[in-house]
C-alpha positions as CSV (number, residue, x, y, z in Angstrom):
1,X,0.0,0.0,0.0
2,X,1.1,3.5,-0.7
3,X,2.4,5.3,2.4
4,X,0.5,8.6,1.7
5,X,-2.8,6.7,1.2
6,X,-2.1,4.7,4.4
7,X,-1.4,7.9,6.3
8,X,-4.7,9.4,5.2
9,X,-6.6,6.2,6.1
10,X,-5.0,6.2,9.6
11,X,-6.1,9.8,10.1
12,X,-9.6,8.7,9.2
13,X,-9.5,5.7,11.6
14,X,-8.3,8.0,14.4
15,X,-11.0,10.6,13.7
16,X,-13.8,7.9,13.6
17,X,-12.7,5.4,16.3
18,X,-14.0,5.2,19.8
19,X,-11.0,6.2,21.9
20,X,-10.9,2.8,23.7
21,X,-10.4,1.0,20.3
22,X,-8.4,3.6,18.5
23,X,-4.9,2.0,18.9
24,X,-6.2,-1.5,18.1
25,X,-8.1,-0.2,15.0
26,X,-4.9,1.5,13.7
27,X,-2.8,-1.7,14.3
28,X,-5.3,-3.9,12.5
29,X,-5.3,-1.6,9.5
30,X,-1.5,-1.6,9.3
31,X,-1.3,-5.3,9.8
32,X,-3.9,-6.0,7.1
33,X,-2.6,-3.5,4.5
34,X,1.2,-4.2,4.8
35,X,1.9,-7.8,4.0
36,X,5.5,-7.5,5.2
37,X,4.2,-6.7,8.8
38,X,4.0,-10.2,10.4
39,X,3.5,-8.8,14.0
40,X,2.7,-5.3,15.2
41,X,2.3,-4.1,18.7
42,X,2.3,-1.0,20.9
43,X,4.3,-0.9,24.1
44,X,3.5,1.8,26.7
45,X,6.0,3.1,29.1
46,X,5.2,2.4,32.7
47,X,8.0,3.3,35.1
48,X,11.2,1.7,33.9
49,X,9.4,-0.8,31.7
50,X,7.6,-1.2,28.4
51,X,4.3,-2.9,28.8
52,X,2.6,-4.5,25.8
53,X,-0.7,-2.9,24.9
54,X,-2.7,-3.7,21.8
55,X,-1.1,-6.0,19.2
56,X,-2.0,-7.9,16.0
57,X,-0.3,-11.0,14.7
58,X,-0.7,-14.7,14.3
59,X,0.6,-15.4,17.9
60,X,1.1,-13.5,21.1
61,X,4.6,-12.6,22.2
62,X,6.0,-13.7,25.5
63,X,7.7,-10.3,25.8
64,X,4.8,-8.4,27.5
65,X,7.1,-6.5,29.8
66,X,10.5,-5.2,28.6
67,X,12.9,-3.2,30.8
68,X,13.8,0.1,29.2
69,X,17.3,-0.3,27.7
70,X,16.9,-4.1,27.0
71,X,16.5,-5.4,23.5
72,X,15.7,-3.4,20.4
73,X,12.5,-2.1,21.9
74,X,14.2,-1.1,25.1
75,X,17.0,0.7,23.1
76,X,14.4,2.7,21.2
77,X,12.7,3.7,24.4
78,X,16.0,4.7,26.0
79,X,17.4,6.8,23.1
80,X,14.1,8.1,21.7
81,X,15.3,7.1,18.2
82,X,13.8,4.7,15.7
83,X,15.6,1.4,15.6
84,X,15.6,-0.3,12.2
85,X,17.2,-3.8,12.1
86,X,17.5,-5.4,8.7
87,X,18.5,-8.8,10.0
88,X,17.7,-9.6,13.7
89,X,20.1,-12.6,13.6
90,X,23.0,-10.2,13.4
91,X,21.9,-7.9,16.3
92,X,22.8,-9.2,19.7
93,X,20.1,-6.9,21.3
94,X,17.3,-8.8,19.7
95,X,14.9,-10.5,22.1
96,X,13.5,-13.4,20.0
97,X,9.7,-13.5,19.9
98,X,9.1,-15.7,16.9
99,X,11.4,-18.1,15.1
100,X,10.2,-16.7,11.8
101,X,11.1,-13.0,12.5
102,X,13.9,-11.7,10.2
103,X,13.8,-7.9,10.6
104,X,12.3,-5.4,13.0
105,X,11.5,-1.7,13.3
106,X,10.7,0.1,16.5
107,X,9.4,3.7,16.5
108,X,9.2,5.7,19.7
109,X,5.9,7.5,20.5
110,X,6.7,10.9,22.1
111,X,4.6,13.5,23.8
112,X,6.4,16.8,24.7
113,X,9.7,15.1,23.9
114,X,9.0,12.4,26.5
115,X,8.9,8.7,25.4
116,X,5.4,7.4,26.3
117,X,5.4,4.3,24.1
118,X,6.5,2.7,20.8
119,X,5.3,0.9,17.8
120,X,7.1,-2.4,17.3
121,X,6.8,-4.3,14.0
122,X,8.4,-7.6,13.1
123,X,8.7,-9.0,9.6
124,X,9.4,-12.5,8.4
125,X,11.4,-11.0,5.5
126,X,15.0,-10.0,5.9
127,X,15.6,-6.3,5.1
128,X,11.8,-5.6,5.1
129,X,12.1,-2.0,6.4
130,X,13.8,1.1,5.1
131,X,13.8,4.8,5.7
132,X,10.4,5.2,4.0
133,X,9.0,2.9,6.6
134,X,10.7,4.8,9.3
135,X,9.4,8.2,8.1
136,X,5.8,6.8,7.6
137,X,5.7,5.1,11.0
138,X,7.2,8.2,12.8
139,X,4.2,10.1,11.4
140,X,1.8,7.5,12.7
141,X,3.5,7.6,16.1
142,X,3.1,11.3,16.2
143,X,-0.6,11.0,15.4
144,X,-1.1,8.3,18.0
145,X,0.8,10.3,20.7
146,X,-2.2,12.6,20.9
147,X,-4.4,9.7,22.0
148,X,-2.3,7.9,24.6
C-alpha cells in the first residue's frame, strides 16, 4: 500500500474510532494492509518498563514487559530514536519473539519530547524495512501520541 494513502486512512481511523479502540483499529489496519508486517504491537512506558498494549499478529509474544534499555524495543525507548534492524540474527540486542522473524523496526511514540510508548513491528522478511517505513511510522507515532 502507498504510504501517503495509508497515512490518510490512519487519520480517518483516528477521527472515527472510539477512543478505547483507536490503537487497536490502527494496528489492525496496518497489519492488514502491509503484508510484510508479520506482527505489530504498541508498548507503553510504565515506570522503567515497556508494557505491551494492543497487538496484532498470528501469535502473542512472551515479551509483554521489557525493561527500558533491554533489547531493540528497550533501546528505542531509552534513546528516543527509531531502531531499524534489517537482520535480527546479526543484532545481539534482539529478544527473540518468533522463530520466523527476520527484521524489526521500533518507532518511539513521544509526547512533549518524553517517550510514552512505541510501535514495534516484526517481519518474516530480511531487510523488510527502510527509511520510507521509518518516516511513515514516525508520522503514525506522532498521530497516536495525541491519543495515549
